[in-house]
C-alpha positions in Angstrom: 0.0 0.0 0.0 2.8 2.3 0.9 4.5 1.5 -2.3 1.4 2.2 -4.4 0.9 5.6 -2.6 4.5 6.4 -3.1 4.4 5.6 -6.7 1.1 7.5 -7.2 2.5 10.5 -5.5 5.6 10.4 -7.5 3.6 10.2 -10.8 1.3 13.0 -9.6 4.3 15.2 -8.5 6.0 14.6 -11.8 2.8 15.6 -13.7 2.2 18.7 -11.5 5.9 19.7 -11.6 6.0 19.2 -15.3 3.0 21.4 -15.9 4.3 24.0 -13.6 7.6 24.0 -15.4 5.8 24.3 -18.7 3.8 27.2 -17.4 6.9 28.8 -16.0 8.8 28.4 -19.3 5.8 29.8 -21.3 5.6 32.8 -19.0 9.3 33.4 -19.2 9.1 33.0 -23.0 6.3 35.6 -23.2 8.1 38.0 -21.0 11.2 37.7 -23.2 9.1 38.3 -26.3 7.4 41.3 -24.8 10.8 42.6 -23.6 12.3 42.1 -27.1 9.3 44.0 -28.8 9.6 46.8 -26.3 13.4 47.0 -26.9 12.7 47.1 -30.7 10.1 49.9 -30.3 12.5 51.9 -28.2 15.5 51.3 -30.4 17.1 54.5 -31.6 17.2 54.9 -35.4 18.4 57.7 -37.6 15.1 58.2 -39.5 14.2 61.8 -38.7 14.8 65.0 -40.6 18.4 66.1 -40.9 19.5 62.7 -39.7 18.0 63.2 -36.3 17.6 60.1 -34.1 14.1 58.9 -33.3 13.0 55.9 -31.4 11.4 53.3 -33.7 7.9 53.7 -32.3 8.0 57.5 -32.8 9.1 56.9 -36.4 6.1 54.7 -37.0 3.8 57.3 -35.4 5.2 60.0 -37.6 4.5 57.8 -40.7 0.9 57.6 -39.6 0.8 61.4 -39.1 2.1 61.9 -42.7 -0.8 59.6 -43.9 -3.3 61.7 -41.9 -1.9 64.9 -43.5 -2.1 63.4 -47.0 -5.7 62.7 -46.3 -6.4 66.3 -45.2 -6.9 65.3 -41.5 -4.8 68.1 -40.1 -6.5 68.4 -36.7 -6.0 64.7 -36.2 -2.4 65.1 -37.2 -1.8 67.9 -34.7 -3.5 65.8 -32.0 -1.2 62.8 -32.8 1.9 65.1 -32.7 0.8 66.4 -29.3 0.7 62.8 -28.1 4.5 62.4 -28.9 7.2 63.1 -26.4 9.4 63.9 -29.4 9.7 67.6 -30.5 12.5 67.4 -33.0 12.6 68.9 -36.6 10.5 66.1 -38.0 7.7 66.9 -35.6 8.0 70.7 -36.0 7.9 70.7 -39.8 4.7 68.5 -39.8 3.2 70.8 -37.1 4.0 73.9 -39.1 2.6 72.4 -42.3 -0.6 71.4 -40.5 -1.0 74.8 -39.0 -0.5 76.4 -42.5 -3.1 74.1 -44.1 -5.6 75.1 -41.3 -5.0 78.8 -41.8 -3.2 79.2 -38.5 -0.5 81.3 -40.2 1.0 83.0 -37.1 1.7 79.6 -35.5 3.0 78.2 -38.7 5.2 81.2 -39.4 6.8 81.1 -36.0 7.7 77.4 -36.5 9.0 78.0 -40.0 11.3 80.8 -38.9 12.7 78.6 -36.2 13.9 76.2 -38.9 15.6 78.6 -41.3 19.1 77.7 -40.0 18.5 73.9 -40.3 18.6 71.4 -43.2 14.9 72.1 -43.5 15.4 75.7 -44.5 14.1 75.0 -48.0 10.8 73.7 -46.6 10.7 76.6 -44.1 11.2 79.3 -46.8 8.6 77.5 -48.9 6.1 77.6 -46.1 6.7 81.3 -45.5 6.3 82.0 -49.2 3.0 80.2 -49.4 1.7 82.1 -46.3 2.7 85.4 -47.7 1.0 84.6 -51.0 -2.2 83.6 -49.2 -2.1 87.0 -47.4 -1.7 88.8 -50.8 1.8 90.0 -49.9 3.4 89.2 -53.2 6.7 90.9 -52.5 7.4 88.8 -49.4 6.0 85.7 -51.2 8.5 86.2 -54.0 11.4 86.8 -51.6 10.7 83.7 -49.6 10.0 81.5 -52.6 13.3 82.5 -54.3 15.1 81.6 -51.1 13.3 78.3 -51.0 14.4 77.5 -54.6 18.0 78.3 -53.7 17.9 76.2 -50.5 16.0 73.3 -52.1 16.7 73.5 -55.8 15.5 69.9 -56.7 12.1 70.1 -55.0 9.5 70.1 -57.7 6.8 71.7 -55.5 9.1 74.6 -54.7 10.0 75.3 -58.3 6.4 75.0 -59.4 5.2 77.5 -56.8 8.0 80.0 -57.7 7.0 79.5 -61.3 3.4 80.3 -60.4 4.3 83.5 -58.6 6.4 84.6 -61.6 3.4 83.7 -63.8 0.9 85.7 -61.9 3.2 88.7 -61.7 3.6 88.7 -65.5 7.2 87.3 -65.7 6.4 84.8 -68.4 9.9 83.7 -69.5 11.2 83.2 -65.9 7.9 81.4 -65.1 8.4 79.1 -68.1 11.9 78.2 -67.0 10.9 77.4 -63.4 7.9 75.3 -64.5 9.9 73.4 -67.0 12.4 72.6 -64.2 9.6 71.5 -61.9 8.1 69.2 -64.6 11.5 67.7 -65.4 12.0 67.1 -61.6 8.6 65.4 -61.4 7.3 64.5 -64.9 3.8 63.8 -63.6 3.4 67.0 -61.5 -0.2 68.1 -62.4 0.1 71.7 -61.3 3.4 72.4 -62.9 2.0 70.9 -66.2 -1.2 73.1 -66.1 0.8 76.2 -65.1 3.3 75.6 -67.9 0.5 75.1 -70.4 -1.0 78.5 -69.4 2.3 80.2 -70.0 2.8 78.5 -73.4 -0.7 79.3 -74.6 -0.4 82.9 -73.3 2.9 83.5 -75.1 1.6 81.8 -78.3 4.0 78.9 -78.2 1.4 76.7 -80.0 3.6 73.7 -80.9 5.0 73.3 -77.4 1.5 73.8 -75.9 0.1 71.2 -78.3 2.8 68.7 -77.4 2.2 69.2 -73.7 -1.6 68.9 -74.2 -1.1 65.6 -76.0 1.2 64.3 -73.3 -1.4 64.9 -70.6 -4.4 64.1 -72.8 -6.1 67.4 -72.4 -8.9 67.9 -74.9 -10.4 70.9 -76.7 -12.7 71.7 -73.8 -9.7 71.9 -71.5 -7.9 74.2 -73.9 -11.0 76.4 -74.2 -11.2 76.7 -70.5 -7.5 77.7 -70.3 -7.9 80.2 -73.1 -10.8 81.8 -71.2 -8.6 82.0 -68.1 -5.9 83.7 -70.2 -8.3 86.2 -71.6 -9.4 87.2 -68.0 -5.9 87.2 -66.6 -4.5 90.4 -65.2 -1.0 90.2 -63.8 -0.4 91.2 -60.2 2.1 94.0 -59.7 5.0 93.8 -57.3 5.8 97.1 -55.6 8.6 98.5 -57.7 9.9 100.6 -54.8 10.7 97.3 -53.0 12.6 95.7 -55.8 16.0 94.5 -54.6 15.2 95.4 -51.0 14.2 93.4 -48.0 10.5 93.8 -47.4 8.8 94.3 -44.0 8.8 90.5 -43.5 12.6 90.4 -43.7 14.5 88.3 -41.2 
């Protein structure tokens, strides 16, 4: 009897101990996996603007913010940025662009001006130029946009926006050069293509305009609409007294 009890106890103990060991090992394994995932999320990587170091989870969050901005969800993007502990250049340029898109120009301008001496100076000048143009201050807009083109010469959006400013102020040849540059930098840039088409039709460069229209598959109705816009067009005047001078928005 004693032997049977002893044998049974031993079998039960082995079963119980084995189960406990398995549970313990599983728990240890889970803890290790969680720890590894946390270490990965907190791993520092050089994925921010100007080579700044971000932890991996913040880099992923910023990617989500970019998607939100691409979808026009600027309030959501700002809320997500507020939720980050990070406040580096990557966060600040996204915040500035979101403020600008929402018409919060004072907040955006302050952030842009704080980035003029960084590797994001091109984006900062660009943002300031856009804000000045929204406010109807064409002199400042031109000044900022020219600085943007010098700081970020291979950014198609910058070259297009400078070309557009030159277009609306009646500087057709300079506008054409900028818009051609923008379109070569980004051959599918829709705004650069339409702005260039406007200049070509306005200056009676029929063959070049026809080639561009064929490339983008614009039809007669599109051309008629563009010609109506050209007929109604009146160039904006820059203040000649400010030519070559720093305007009131100077640094």
